[in-house]
N, CA and C atoms as a LAMMPS dump frame, in Angstrom:
ITEM: TIMESTEP
0
ITEM: NUMBER OF ATOMS
462
ITEM: BOX BOUNDS ff ff ff
-5.0000000000000000e+02 5.0000000000000000e+02
-5.0000000000000000e+02 5.0000000000000000e+02
-5.0000000000000000e+02 5.0000000000000000e+02
ITEM: ATOMS id mol type element x y z
1 1 1 N -437.83 -29.018 282.991
2 1 2 C -438.791 -28.42 283.9
3 1 3 C -438.783 -29.147 285.252
4 2 1 N -438.557 -30.453 285.205
5 2 2 C -438.565 -31.253 286.421
6 2 3 C -437.514 -30.762 287.42
7 3 1 N -436.319 -30.476 286.933
8 3 2 C -435.23 -30.018 287.785
9 3 3 C -435.556 -28.664 288.426
10 4 1 N -436.082 -27.75 287.625
11 4 2 C -436.417 -26.422 288.136
12 4 3 C -437.526 -26.506 289.181
13 5 1 N -438.518 -27.336 288.89
14 5 2 C -439.624 -27.484 289.833
15 5 3 C -439.128 -28.078 291.152
16 6 1 N -438.222 -29.049 291.091
17 6 2 C -437.689 -29.667 292.314
18 6 3 C -437.005 -28.627 293.194
19 7 1 N -436.204 -27.764 292.593
20 7 2 C -435.509 -26.724 293.358
21 7 3 C -436.513 -25.714 293.903
22 8 1 N -437.443 -25.279 293.068
23 8 2 C -438.433 -24.294 293.504
24 8 3 C -439.306 -24.834 294.624
25 9 1 N -439.781 -26.073 294.497
26 9 2 C -440.683 -26.615 295.521
27 9 3 C -439.929 -26.849 296.83
28 10 1 N -438.637 -27.17 296.752
29 10 2 C -437.843 -27.338 297.978
30 10 3 C -437.726 -26.007 298.722
31 11 1 N -437.361 -24.941 298.006
32 11 2 C -437.268 -23.626 298.637
33 11 3 C -438.632 -23.163 299.142
34 12 1 N -439.659 -23.398 298.355
35 12 2 C -441.014 -22.998 298.726
36 12 3 C -441.459 -23.729 299.991
37 13 1 N -441.146 -25.012 300.084
38 13 2 C -441.514 -25.8 301.259
39 13 3 C -440.807 -25.274 302.505
40 14 1 N -439.504 -24.993 302.398
41 14 2 C -438.778 -24.444 303.545
42 14 3 C -439.333 -23.084 303.954
43 15 1 N -439.682 -22.256 302.979
44 15 2 C -440.272 -20.955 303.272
45 15 3 C -441.606 -21.121 304.007
46 16 1 N -442.46 -22.026 303.525
47 16 2 C -443.75 -22.25 304.178
48 16 3 C -443.574 -22.772 305.6
49 17 1 N -442.645 -23.711 305.784
50 17 2 C -442.402 -24.236 307.127
51 17 3 C -441.922 -23.129 308.064
52 18 1 N -441.051 -22.269 307.561
53 18 2 C -440.596 -21.137 308.365
54 18 3 C -441.786 -20.256 308.76
55 19 1 N -442.631 -19.932 307.796
56 19 2 C -443.781 -19.07 308.072
57 19 3 C -444.757 -19.735 309.042
58 20 1 N -444.923 -21.047 308.935
59 20 2 C -445.865 -21.753 309.805
60 20 3 C -445.387 -21.813 311.259
61 21 1 N -444.077 -21.812 311.466
62 21 2 C -443.558 -21.965 312.819
63 21 3 C -442.937 -20.694 313.397
64 22 1 N -442.386 -19.832 312.551
65 22 2 C -441.668 -18.662 313.053
66 22 3 C -442.167 -17.34 312.482
67 23 1 N -442.807 -17.365 311.333
68 23 2 C -443.231 -16.142 310.668
69 23 3 C -444.374 -15.454 311.39
70 24 1 N -444.637 -14.254 310.991
71 24 2 C -445.745 -13.451 311.523
72 24 3 C -445.649 -13.27 313.034
73 25 1 N -444.436 -13.196 313.55
74 25 2 C -444.242 -12.944 314.971
75 25 3 C -444.646 -14.089 315.884
76 26 1 N -444.596 -15.315 315.409
77 26 2 C -444.983 -16.457 316.251
78 26 3 C -443.912 -16.731 317.296
79 27 1 N -444.364 -16.862 318.524
80 27 2 C -443.492 -17.225 319.63
81 27 3 C -444.161 -18.377 320.362
82 28 1 N -443.376 -19.257 320.959
83 28 2 C -444 -20.349 321.713
84 28 3 C -444.817 -19.792 322.873
85 29 1 N -446.101 -19.988 322.83
86 29 2 C -446.972 -19.504 323.895
87 29 3 C -447.817 -20.655 324.418
88 30 1 N -448.69 -21.135 323.579
89 30 2 C -449.556 -22.238 323.957
90 30 3 C -449.977 -22.95 322.684
91 31 1 N -450.253 -24.223 322.808
92 31 2 C -450.752 -24.97 321.668
93 31 3 C -452.253 -25.141 321.818
94 32 1 N -452.948 -25.052 320.733
95 32 2 C -454.396 -25.21 320.754
96 32 3 C -454.762 -26.258 319.726
97 33 1 N -455.68 -27.132 320.087
98 33 2 C -456.113 -28.214 319.216
99 33 3 C -457.573 -28.001 318.872
100 34 1 N -457.886 -27.873 317.592
101 34 2 C -459.254 -27.65 317.136
102 34 3 C -459.632 -28.809 316.221
103 35 1 N -460.451 -29.734 316.73
104 35 2 C -460.804 -30.94 315.979
105 35 3 C -462.234 -30.951 315.462
106 36 1 N -462.995 -29.888 315.697
107 36 2 C -464.371 -29.831 315.188
108 36 3 C -464.345 -29.398 313.732
109 37 1 N -464.749 -30.287 312.82
110 37 2 C -464.694 -29.94 311.394
111 37 3 C -465.528 -28.703 311.07
112 38 1 N -464.953 -27.844 310.288
113 38 2 C -465.581 -26.641 309.735
114 38 3 C -465.872 -25.552 310.767
115 39 1 N -465.444 -25.707 312.004
116 39 2 C -465.69 -24.682 313.018
117 39 3 C -464.955 -23.386 312.687
118 40 1 N -463.689 -23.474 312.341
119 40 2 C -462.916 -22.271 312.001
120 40 3 C -463.428 -21.637 310.717
121 41 1 N -463.769 -22.466 309.748
122 41 2 C -464.283 -21.947 308.476
123 41 3 C -465.584 -21.195 308.717
124 42 1 N -466.502 -21.774 309.5
125 42 2 C -467.767 -21.1 309.818
126 42 3 C -467.515 -19.782 310.538
127 43 1 N -466.57 -19.798 311.472
128 43 2 C -466.254 -18.578 312.214
129 43 3 C -465.826 -17.464 311.265
130 44 1 N -464.901 -17.766 310.367
131 44 2 C -464.407 -16.724 309.463
132 44 3 C -465.463 -16.312 308.443
133 45 1 N -466.338 -17.22 308.053
134 45 2 C -467.409 -16.854 307.123
135 45 3 C -468.474 -16.002 307.808
136 46 1 N -468.76 -16.278 309.071
137 46 2 C -469.822 -15.563 309.778
138 46 3 C -469.386 -14.232 310.382
139 47 1 N -468.141 -14.134 310.834
140 47 2 C -467.736 -12.966 311.607
141 47 3 C -466.735 -12.052 310.92
142 48 1 N -466.361 -12.355 309.706
143 48 2 C -465.415 -11.502 308.986
144 48 3 C -465.925 -11.285 307.565
145 49 1 N -465.715 -10.096 307.052
146 49 2 C -466.085 -9.825 305.674
147 49 3 C -465.176 -10.618 304.749
148 50 1 N -465.69 -10.925 303.56
149 50 2 C -464.966 -11.787 302.636
150 50 3 C -463.575 -11.283 302.284
151 51 1 N -463.382 -10.002 302.216
152 51 2 C -462.074 -9.502 301.827
153 51 3 C -461.337 -8.831 302.979
154 52 1 N -461.715 -9.189 304.207
155 52 2 C -460.969 -8.681 305.356
156 52 3 C -459.627 -9.406 305.425
157 53 1 N -458.674 -8.81 306.104
158 53 2 C -457.329 -9.386 306.215
159 53 3 C -457.375 -10.775 306.851
160 54 1 N -458.125 -10.926 307.933
161 54 2 C -458.194 -12.227 308.616
162 54 3 C -458.804 -13.297 307.722
163 55 1 N -459.846 -12.959 306.987
164 55 2 C -460.472 -13.932 306.09
165 55 3 C -459.503 -14.34 304.986
166 56 1 N -458.852 -13.362 304.385
167 56 2 C -457.923 -13.667 303.296
168 56 3 C -456.765 -14.541 303.766
169 57 1 N -456.21 -14.24 304.926
170 57 2 C -455.072 -15.018 305.431
171 57 3 C -455.512 -16.421 305.835
172 58 1 N -456.586 -16.527 306.587
173 58 2 C -456.958 -17.805 307.182
174 58 3 C -457.732 -18.738 306.264
175 59 1 N -458.478 -18.227 305.347
176 59 2 C -459.242 -19.102 304.45
177 59 3 C -458.582 -19.141 303.076
178 60 1 N -458.533 -18.011 302.406
179 60 2 C -457.985 -17.962 301.049
180 60 3 C -456.499 -18.326 301.056
181 61 1 N -455.761 -17.806 302.017
182 61 2 C -454.329 -18.097 302.097
183 61 3 C -454.048 -19.57 302.302
184 62 1 N -454.809 -20.226 303.171
185 62 2 C -454.614 -21.651 303.413
186 62 3 C -454.918 -22.5 302.188
187 63 1 N -455.667 -21.978 301.266
188 63 2 C -455.93 -22.695 300.011
189 63 3 C -454.834 -22.379 298.997
190 64 1 N -454.609 -21.094 298.756
191 64 2 C -453.706 -20.684 297.674
192 64 3 C -452.26 -21.133 297.856
193 65 1 N -451.743 -21.074 299.076
194 65 2 C -450.319 -21.377 299.246
195 65 3 C -449.989 -22.847 299.034
196 66 1 N -450.991 -23.715 299.002
197 66 2 C -450.71 -25.138 298.81
198 66 3 C -451.015 -25.627 297.397
199 67 1 N -451.425 -24.736 296.506
200 67 2 C -451.66 -25.113 295.111
201 67 3 C -450.412 -25.71 294.464
202 68 1 N -449.207 -25.175 294.681
203 68 2 C -448.026 -25.761 294.025
204 68 3 C -447.768 -27.231 294.372
205 69 1 N -448.277 -27.697 295.494
206 69 2 C -448.042 -29.09 295.871
207 69 3 C -448.875 -30.063 295.039
208 70 1 N -449.86 -29.565 294.334
209 70 2 C -450.611 -30.405 293.409
210 70 3 C -449.798 -30.795 292.19
211 71 1 N -448.682 -30.116 291.987
212 71 2 C -447.817 -30.384 290.835
213 71 3 C -446.696 -31.366 291.161
214 72 1 N -446.744 -32.013 292.306
215 72 2 C -445.684 -32.944 292.69
216 72 3 C -445.566 -34.136 291.743
217 73 1 N -446.607 -34.393 290.962
218 73 2 C -446.552 -35.47 289.973
219 73 3 C -445.477 -35.255 288.92
220 74 1 N -445.007 -34.027 288.774
221 74 2 C -443.91 -33.747 287.842
222 74 3 C -442.627 -34.414 288.338
223 75 1 N -442.453 -34.466 289.654
224 75 2 C -441.215 -34.989 290.235
225 75 3 C -441.166 -36.51 290.291
226 76 1 N -442.286 -37.129 290.559
227 76 2 C -442.326 -38.574 290.727
228 76 3 C -443.644 -39.085 290.158
229 77 1 N -443.559 -40.087 289.311
230 77 2 C -444.76 -40.605 288.652
231 77 3 C -445.805 -41.083 289.649
232 78 1 N -445.362 -41.621 290.778
233 78 2 C -446.318 -42.109 291.777
234 78 3 C -447.181 -40.98 292.317
235 79 1 N -446.643 -39.772 292.359
236 79 2 C -447.398 -38.635 292.87
237 79 3 C -448.364 -38.073 291.833
238 80 1 N -448.339 -38.616 290.624
239 80 2 C -449.334 -38.268 289.62
240 80 3 C -450.635 -39.016 289.844
241 81 1 N -450.616 -39.976 290.763
242 81 2 C -451.795 -40.756 291.126
243 81 3 C -452.49 -40.034 292.283
244 82 1 N -453.722 -39.602 292.079
245 82 2 C -454.411 -38.768 293.063
246 82 3 C -454.55 -39.424 294.436
247 83 1 N -454.965 -40.686 294.549
248 83 2 C -455.067 -41.269 295.9
249 83 3 C -453.729 -41.303 296.644
250 84 1 N -452.657 -41.618 295.944
251 84 2 C -451.329 -41.642 296.572
252 84 3 C -450.943 -40.236 297.016
253 85 1 N -451.121 -39.263 296.135
254 85 2 C -450.784 -37.876 296.462
255 85 3 C -451.61 -37.383 297.65
256 86 1 N -452.91 -37.657 297.648
257 86 2 C -453.769 -37.212 298.755
258 86 3 C -453.343 -37.834 300.077
259 87 1 N -453.077 -39.135 300.071
260 87 2 C -452.661 -39.801 301.307
261 87 3 C -451.378 -39.185 301.856
262 88 1 N -450.382 -39.02 300.999
263 88 2 C -449.105 -38.462 301.451
264 88 3 C -449.248 -37.008 301.89
265 89 1 N -450.014 -36.228 301.131
266 89 2 C -450.184 -34.815 301.454
267 89 3 C -450.924 -34.641 302.777
268 90 1 N -452.02 -35.372 302.963
269 90 2 C -452.793 -35.257 304.206
270 90 3 C -451.952 -35.718 305.394
271 91 1 N -451.158 -36.759 305.207
272 91 2 C -450.265 -37.22 306.281
273 91 3 C -449.252 -36.136 306.634
274 92 1 N -448.664 -35.509 305.612
275 92 2 C -447.659 -34.469 305.809
276 92 3 C -448.262 -33.246 306.509
277 93 1 N -449.411 -32.801 306.031
278 93 2 C -450.058 -31.622 306.616
279 93 3 C -450.492 -31.911 308.05
280 94 1 N -451.016 -33.097 308.297
281 94 2 C -451.434 -33.458 309.654
282 94 3 C -450.241 -33.471 310.604
283 95 1 N -449.114 -33.995 310.142
284 95 2 C -447.902 -34.004 310.971
285 95 3 C -447.451 -32.578 311.287
286 96 1 N -447.539 -31.691 310.312
287 96 2 C -447.161 -30.288 310.537
288 96 3 C -448.115 -29.629 311.53
289 97 1 N -449.41 -29.863 311.372
290 97 2 C -450.391 -29.286 312.296
291 97 3 C -450.141 -29.77 313.724
292 98 1 N -449.88 -31.06 313.897
293 98 2 C -449.612 -31.588 315.236
294 98 3 C -448.305 -31.043 315.803
295 99 1 N -447.32 -30.837 314.941
296 99 2 C -446.056 -30.247 315.39
297 99 3 C -446.28 -28.812 315.855
298 100 1 N -447.14 -28.072 315.162
299 100 2 C -447.473 -26.718 315.616
300 100 3 C -448.088 -26.765 317.015
301 101 1 N -448.937 -27.737 317.251
302 101 2 C -449.581 -27.873 318.56
303 101 3 C -448.557 -28.217 319.642
304 102 1 N -447.733 -29.237 319.382
305 102 2 C -446.783 -29.698 320.399
306 102 3 C -445.655 -28.705 320.664
307 103 1 N -445.314 -27.895 319.681
308 103 2 C -444.274 -26.886 319.898
309 103 3 C -444.863 -25.554 320.356
310 104 1 N -446.182 -25.498 320.493
311 104 2 C -446.895 -24.292 320.921
312 104 3 C -446.619 -23.115 319.991
313 105 1 N -446.524 -23.389 318.711
314 105 2 C -446.276 -22.334 317.724
315 105 3 C -447.463 -22.153 316.789
316 106 1 N -448.619 -22.548 317.241
317 106 2 C -449.793 -22.371 316.408
318 106 3 C -450.907 -23.301 316.838
319 107 1 N -451.944 -23.314 316.049
320 107 2 C -453.111 -24.131 316.322
321 107 3 C -453.122 -25.325 315.391
322 108 1 N -453.347 -26.495 315.955
323 108 2 C -453.565 -27.68 315.129
324 108 3 C -455.05 -27.685 314.797
325 109 1 N -455.378 -27.307 313.591
326 109 2 C -456.763 -27.096 313.19
327 109 3 C -457.114 -28.038 312.051
328 110 1 N -458.145 -28.851 312.265
329 110 2 C -458.557 -29.794 311.228
330 110 3 C -459.019 -29.048 309.973
331 111 1 N -459.538 -27.851 310.138
332 111 2 C -459.959 -27.061 308.979
333 111 3 C -458.773 -26.662 308.109
334 112 1 N -457.621 -26.438 308.721
335 112 2 C -456.42 -26.149 307.934
336 112 3 C -456.07 -27.333 307.041
337 113 1 N -456.234 -28.546 307.566
338 113 2 C -455.967 -29.74 306.756
339 113 3 C -456.921 -29.773 305.565
340 114 1 N -458.205 -29.484 305.802
341 114 2 C -459.183 -29.454 304.7
342 114 3 C -458.82 -28.393 303.666
343 115 1 N -458.551 -27.18 304.136
344 115 2 C -458.261 -26.072 303.221
345 115 3 C -456.965 -26.299 302.453
346 116 1 N -455.922 -26.778 303.132
347 116 2 C -454.647 -27.054 302.468
348 116 3 C -454.811 -28.142 301.418
349 117 1 N -455.569 -29.183 301.748
350 117 2 C -455.804 -30.275 300.799
351 117 3 C -456.614 -29.78 299.61
352 118 1 N -457.577 -28.905 299.853
353 118 2 C -458.353 -28.326 298.756
354 118 3 C -457.438 -27.543 297.819
355 119 1 N -456.506 -26.791 298.384
356 119 2 C -455.533 -26.066 297.564
357 119 3 C -454.686 -27.009 296.735
358 120 1 N -454.219 -28.101 297.35
359 120 2 C -453.426 -29.088 296.615
360 120 3 C -454.252 -29.703 295.487
361 121 1 N -455.541 -29.97 295.741
362 121 2 C -456.412 -30.54 294.705
363 121 3 C -456.623 -29.563 293.549
364 122 1 N -456.693 -28.278 293.839
365 122 2 C -456.77 -27.276 292.769
366 122 3 C -455.502 -27.346 291.926
367 123 1 N -454.353 -27.407 292.583
368 123 2 C -453.087 -27.525 291.859
369 123 3 C -453.022 -28.791 291.026
370 124 1 N -453.492 -29.9 291.572
371 124 2 C -453.513 -31.171 290.843
372 124 3 C -454.4 -31.048 289.598
373 125 1 N -455.564 -30.421 289.762
374 125 2 C -456.472 -30.221 288.621
375 125 3 C -455.828 -29.342 287.555
376 126 1 N -455.154 -28.289 287.984
377 126 2 C -454.458 -27.417 287.027
378 126 3 C -453.353 -28.171 286.299
379 127 1 N -452.661 -29.064 287.008
380 127 2 C -451.626 -29.878 286.37
381 127 3 C -452.232 -30.799 285.321
382 128 1 N -453.352 -31.416 285.642
383 128 2 C -454.002 -32.312 284.676
384 128 3 C -454.464 -31.53 283.448
385 129 1 N -454.988 -30.333 283.662
386 129 2 C -455.403 -29.492 282.533
387 129 3 C -454.184 -29.099 281.702
388 130 1 N -453.093 -28.709 282.368
389 130 2 C -451.865 -28.333 281.649
390 130 3 C -451.313 -29.517 280.866
391 131 1 N -451.405 -30.707 281.447
392 131 2 C -450.94 -31.915 280.757
393 131 3 C -451.818 -32.199 279.545
394 132 1 N -453.117 -32.088 279.739
395 132 2 C -454.07 -32.361 278.666
396 132 3 C -453.898 -31.377 277.513
397 133 1 N -453.66 -30.112 277.846
398 133 2 C -453.466 -29.087 276.817
399 133 3 C -452.036 -29.054 276.287
400 134 1 N -451.16 -29.861 276.876
401 134 2 C -449.749 -29.937 276.516
402 134 3 C -449.057 -28.578 276.677
403 135 1 N -449.363 -27.909 277.779
404 135 2 C -448.737 -26.638 278.104
405 135 3 C -447.321 -26.923 278.598
406 136 1 N -446.334 -26.258 278.056
407 136 2 C -444.927 -26.368 278.464
408 136 3 C -444.391 -27.791 278.349
409 137 1 N -444.975 -28.572 277.451
410 137 2 C -444.496 -29.941 277.213
411 137 3 C -444.472 -30.805 278.474
412 138 1 N -445.444 -30.631 279.357
413 138 2 C -445.522 -31.422 280.582
414 138 3 C -446.052 -32.799 280.227
415 139 1 N -445.315 -33.814 280.646
416 139 2 C -445.742 -35.188 280.403
417 139 3 C -445.767 -35.932 281.734
418 140 1 N -446.853 -36.645 281.944
419 140 2 C -447.002 -37.438 283.156
420 140 3 C -447.418 -38.844 282.789
421 141 1 N -447.175 -39.755 283.692
422 141 2 C -447.671 -41.121 283.548
423 141 3 C -449.099 -41.104 284.083
424 142 1 N -450.077 -41.011 283.195
425 142 2 C -451.46 -40.872 283.639
426 142 3 C -452.075 -42.192 284.074
427 143 1 N -451.575 -43.306 283.553
428 143 2 C -452.137 -44.606 283.897
429 143 3 C -451.256 -45.319 284.904
430 144 1 N -450.826 -44.636 285.906
431 144 2 C -449.938 -45.202 286.909
432 144 3 C -450.669 -46.266 287.71
433 145 1 N -450.029 -47.415 287.895
434 145 2 C -450.556 -48.471 288.747
435 145 3 C -449.669 -48.527 289.98
436 146 1 N -450.226 -48.355 291.192
437 146 2 C -449.402 -48.203 292.384
438 146 3 C -448.539 -49.409 292.734
439 147 1 N -448.9 -50.606 292.291
440 147 2 C -448.132 -51.78 292.675
441 147 3 C -447.32 -52.35 291.524
442 148 1 N -447.22 -51.624 290.447
443 148 2 C -446.444 -52.061 289.299
444 148 3 C -445.038 -51.479 289.401
445 149 1 N -444.043 -52.27 289.041
446 149 2 C -442.657 -51.816 289.085
447 149 3 C -442.317 -51.108 287.785
448 150 1 N -441.722 -49.938 287.915
449 150 2 C -441.311 -49.161 286.759
450 150 3 C -439.792 -49.094 286.734
451 151 1 N -439.247 -49.081 285.544
452 151 2 C -437.806 -48.858 285.439
453 151 3 C -437.596 -47.396 285.071
454 152 1 N -436.616 -46.807 285.676
455 152 2 C -436.337 -45.397 285.454
456 152 3 C -435.04 -45.265 284.669
457 153 1 N -435.1 -45.563 283.404
458 153 2 C -433.925 -45.41 282.538
459 153 3 C -433.866 -43.979 282.044
460 154 1 N -432.716 -43.421 282.116
461 154 2 C -432.575 -42.028 281.662
462 154 3 C -431.714 -41.982 280.458
């Protein structure tokens, strides 16, 4: 399963990066920086119906498309540790948001970081449940210590 997930997540990541920078008719126009927490979320909750296209894309979509990244613990034991995964994920998403701003291919929105991280946390929770229920024979190192050296004998 580890091998299949590695290939799938690589293709999925490239697809998401393409969509974030080039998809949906994005052209370099201007970069916008939105650093007020929850401003975009409030806007979409107040001015759009829950199942409108804009609400689904901007709120629900930003959560759902990042759920698979919660399963990164399958690839590397260190990523099974929630603080490590959160730090790396938030760093990665923040870098992407800033790149969207500097390349003028989107908005660097702090709310996107929150929503994307929430999606990853849902995926992480689903992975822990799948591990606990022993779905598909998923095994993780649950007691990972970040500063302990592990040997990777195959």
